[in-house]
N, C-alpha and C positions, 0 to 999 in steps of 0.2 A: 548460809550454808557454806561450809568450806569447799573450795574448788579442789581439783585433783592436784593442782600445782601446790596449794597450800598444804595438803596431806603429805605430799612428797617431801616438802620442806621440813615438816615435823619429823617425818621418819629419818631423814638425812641428819637432822639436827640431834635426835635421840641416838642415833648410831654414833655420831661424832662425840657426843658427851660421854658415851660409854667408853669409847676408845681413849678419850682423854682421861677419864677416870682411872683407868689402868696403865696410863702413861705409855700407850702404844704409839709406835712410830707410824704405823699404817692403819687405815680403816680397812677391815677385812669383810669378806662375805658374812662372817659370823656377827660382826657388828651391825651389818645391814639387816640380816635376818632378825636380830633383837629389835631393831628399829622398826621393822615391819610388824613384828608381834606385839609392839607397844601401841599399835593402832587399834582403837576399840571396834571399829567396824570389821576390820579383818579378823580379829579375835572372835567376834560374834559369829561371823560366817564360818570360820573354821570349827568352832564349837558345835554349831548346828549340824555339821557334817562329821561329827564324832572324832574330830582331831583334837587331842589333848594339848592345847597350847601351853598350859602351865608346865607340863613335863618337858616340853621342848625348850621353853625358856630357862628352866632349871638346868637342863643338859648344856644349853649354850653358855650359861654363866659359868658352870663347872669347866667347861672346855676353855673358855676365855681366860679364867683364872689359872688354870693348871697347864694348858698346852700352848698358850701364846706368849710364853715367857721370853722367847727369843726375839721378839720385837719391842720389848720394853726398853725405853730410853729415858733416863732420869731427867735429861735436860730439854726434852720435847715439850713445848707448849701446845702445839696443835698437830694432830696426825696428819 
């Protein structure tokens, strides 16, 4: 069974990869929220409480793609 530390590592790594994918200089709260919503246990909990995670993730991706353009750096390997 994964520990809390293992889950946090996965969330941070997912956040980091998203920032890297979009060539962002910084890791933002939006990247972290995406990472949190990539955790199956968290998504199940939120879905059980009528929170539409799919809509949140779609809105996050739209925001990241369209509104975080000022932190794009072509020569950045790691945020």
